[in-house]
C-alpha positions, 0 to 999 in steps of 0.5 A, spaced: 429 819 381 427 826 380 427 829 373 434 833 375 440 828 376 443 829 383 450 829 379 451 832 372 458 832 369 458 835 362 464 835 357 469 834 363 477 835 361 483 834 365 490 835 363 497 833 367 502 838 363 501 835 355 498 829 357 490 829 357 487 824 362 480 826 361 478 828 354 471 829 354 467 826 359 459 827 360 455 822 365 449 823 370 448 820 377 440 820 379 437 820 386 438 813 389 442 810 383 448 806 383 452 808 377 458 804 375 464 808 372 468 802 368 474 802 364 482 799 364 488 803 367 489 809 364 482 811 362 481 817 367 476 814 372 480 816 378 482 823 375 475 824 374 473 823 381 478 828 383 475 833 379 468 832 381 469 832 388 474 838 388 481 835 389 483 838 383 481 843 378 478 841 371 481 844 365 474 845 362 467 842 363 461 843 368 460 839 374 453 840 377 451 837 384 445 838 388 443 844 383 449 848 384 455 848 379 461 846 383 467 845 378 473 849 381 470 849 388 474 846 394 473 839 396 470 841 403 465 846 400 462 840 395 462 835 401 458 840 405 453 839 399 452 832 401 458 828 397 463 823 400 469 820 396 472 814 398 479 814 395 483 809 391 487 806 397 482 808 402 486 815 404 486 813 412 490 816 417 494 809 419 496 812 426 489 814 428 484 809 432 478 807 428 474 812 432 478 818 430 478 816 423 471 815 423 470 822 427 474 825 421 468 824 417 464 828 421 468 835 420 462 838 417 457 835 422 455 838 428 460 836 434 454 833 438 451 829 432 458 826 431 458 820 436 451 818 434 453 818 427 459 814 429 455 809 433 450 808 426 456 806 422 458 801 427 451 798 426 453 797 419 460 795 420 460 791 427 467 789 426 469 797 427 465 798 433 469 792 436 475 795 434 474 803 436 481 804 440 485 800 435 490 803 430 487 803 423 494 801 420 493 794 424 486 792 421 486 787 415 485 790 408 478 788 408 477 792 415 480 798 412 476 798 406 470 798 411 473 804 415 474 808 409 466 807 407 464 808 414 468 814 415 465 817 408 458 815 411 459 819 417 457 825 413 450 822 411 452 823 404 447 824 398 452 821 394 457 816 396 463 815 391 468 809 392 474 808 387 476 801 386 473 798 392 475 791 390 483 793 389 487 788 393 482 784 397 480 777 397 473 775 393 469 773 399 471 780 402 469 784 396 462 780 395 461 782 402 463 789 401 458 789 395 452 787 399 453 792 404 453 797 398 447 795 396 444 796 403 447 803 403 443 804 397 437 802 399 437 807 405 436 812 399 444 814 398 446 814 391 453 811 389 458 812 384 462 806 383 469 806 379 471 799 379 476 794 374 472 788 377 467 789 371 462 783 373 461 785 380 460 792 379 455 790 373 451 786 378 449 792 383 449 798 378 443 801 375 447 804 369 454 803 367 459 808 363 465 805 360 471 809 359 477 809 354 482 814 354 478 819 358 472 819 354 465 815 354 465 809 349 459 806 351 453 807 356 446 804 358 443 800 363 447 795 367 443 789 365 444 790 358 452 789 359 451 783 364 455 777 360 455 780 353 460 780 348 460 788 348 463 788 355 469 785 352 469 789 346 469 795 351 476 793 354 479 789 348 477 794 343 473 793 337 472 786 334 472 783 327 469 776 326 470 775 333 477 777 334 479 783 339 484 788 335 485 793 340 487 789 346 494 789 346 496 796 349 491 794 355 494 788 356 501 790 356 500 796 361 497 791 366 503 786 365 508 790 371 511 783 373 518 782 371 520 775 368 526 772 365 526 772 357 526 764 357 519 764 361 516 769 357 518 765 350 515 759 353 509 763 355 508 765 348 509 758 345 503 756 350 499 762 348 499 761 341 497 754 342 490 756 344 486 757 338 482 763 341 483 771 341 485 771 348 491 766 346 493 771 341 492 777 345 497 774 350 502 772 345 502 779 342 503 782 349 509 777 351 512 779 344 511 786 346 515 785 352 520 781 349 522 787 344 522 792 350 527 788 353 531 787 347 530 779 346 528 776 339 521 773 340 520 766 337 518 766 330 511 763 328 511 757 324 506 756 319 
């Protein structure tokens, strides 16, 4: 890596009305690095990516890419510097063919070079080469994610940003995609991963930043966090004597499936029988759920 980072984000702040999504975010990505930006739902990860890539204007802070201050620039200008974003949900054009989607990734590339680049990314993702005439909407979820990454690679970016690559995909598909990311990185392309699958991201990343409520809670070499209690702490809140104290809001935010009150009460009883902080977290999350739905939870027994 060179002395100056490829991407430097300093004190980034983004708001939606009165809600602060990104509070005071600072991090760096060096040339050829894989950096993971991790955190639960609502941590501000996707909003930060939109601000960095020019999809929205930050309220304050600095974004320096390839030596240029780019905060407030439009996305196409930043893309021409060498940044490519694969957004959450892939952002494909479902009614266009695979080849047409790939060619859209070459909007900033000389037209004569696009065909060669499409051929190049199809060498990385052979299934796309076999389905160039097929509509993007007819691809499987894993194939659509391949197409999203391949389209970004057509611009031959210096920095590839991928938002929630594993979302909604089977574990084997995700494992294959992560191996592909490794191969892409070996060619010299820096990668910034936003991911909720913490263990997977830490396996490929050089460094990691853990976000909570729009701020970096901790950061460092990825190997430091692999399989350690500090990772759980970043997601479940501060710990004291091995007990997670800040987990309930995160768990409640993730429970979006309606359940019958009787089922919830049964789950609560089962969770309390588990002599662990996880059991207590689940029990308290269900307790919040019951209260929110006007159902009195079963009291604890001494």
